[in-house]
C-alpha positions in Angstrom: 54.0 -37.4 -22.8 50.9 -36.1 -21.1 51.6 -33.4 -18.5 48.1 -32.4 -17.7 44.9 -34.4 -18.0 41.6 -32.7 -17.1 39.3 -34.4 -14.6 36.7 -36.5 -16.4 33.0 -35.5 -16.6 32.0 -38.3 -14.1 33.7 -36.5 -11.3 31.8 -33.3 -11.9 28.4 -35.0 -11.9 29.2 -36.9 -8.8 30.2 -33.7 -7.0 26.9 -32.0 -8.1 24.9 -35.0 -6.9 26.6 -34.9 -3.5 25.9 -31.1 -3.1 22.2 -31.6 -3.9 21.9 -34.3 -1.2 22.8 -32.1 1.7 21.1 -32.7 5.0 20.2 -29.0 5.3 17.0 -27.8 3.7 17.2 -25.4 0.8 15.4 -22.1 1.3 14.6 -19.4 -1.2 15.9 -16.1 0.1 13.2 -13.5 0.5 14.8 -10.2 1.3 11.8 -7.9 1.3 9.2 -8.2 4.1 5.6 -7.2 3.5 6.1 -4.1 5.6 8.9 -2.9 3.3 6.9 -3.6 0.2 3.9 -1.7 1.7 6.1 1.2 2.6 7.6 1.5 -0.8 4.3 1.1 -2.6 2.8 3.7 -0.3 5.5 6.2 -1.3 4.7 5.6 -5.0 0.9 5.8 -4.6 1.0 9.0 -2.6 3.3 10.6 -5.1 6.2 11.2 -2.7 8.5 9.2 -4.9 8.5 8.1 -8.6 9.4 4.5 -9.5 12.8 5.6 -10.9 13.6 7.4 -7.6 12.7 4.2 -5.6 14.9 2.1 -7.9 17.9 4.5 -7.5 17.5 5.1 -3.7 16.7 1.6 -2.5 18.5 -0.4 -5.3 15.4 -2.5 -6.0 15.5 -4.2 -9.4 13.0 -2.7 -11.8 11.3 -6.0 -12.6 10.8 -6.6 -8.9 9.3 -3.2 -8.3 6.9 -3.5 -11.2 5.8 -7.0 -10.1 5.0 -5.6 -6.7 3.0 -2.8 -8.2 0.9 -5.2 -10.3 0.5 -7.8 -7.5 -0.2 -5.5 -4.5 -1.9 -2.7 -6.4 -4.8 -1.3 -4.3 -8.0 -1.1 -6.3 -9.6 2.3 -6.5 -13.2 1.0 -6.6 
């Protein structure tokens, strides 16, 4: 006697397809504005804060911060 039978795989794929066909547009969440990025990078460039202090205080992921530094680095020429 079968007391429990899991739902077949077809139901899972049908649910995923229905979720992807939503009428609402899908947006990528961008939390940090250009002003916030400039403010934090200015703190680092002027020497007021180190990168580790920024990561600890503002809870910004390390990879995100280093990507900002490489992308928005002001040239010293």
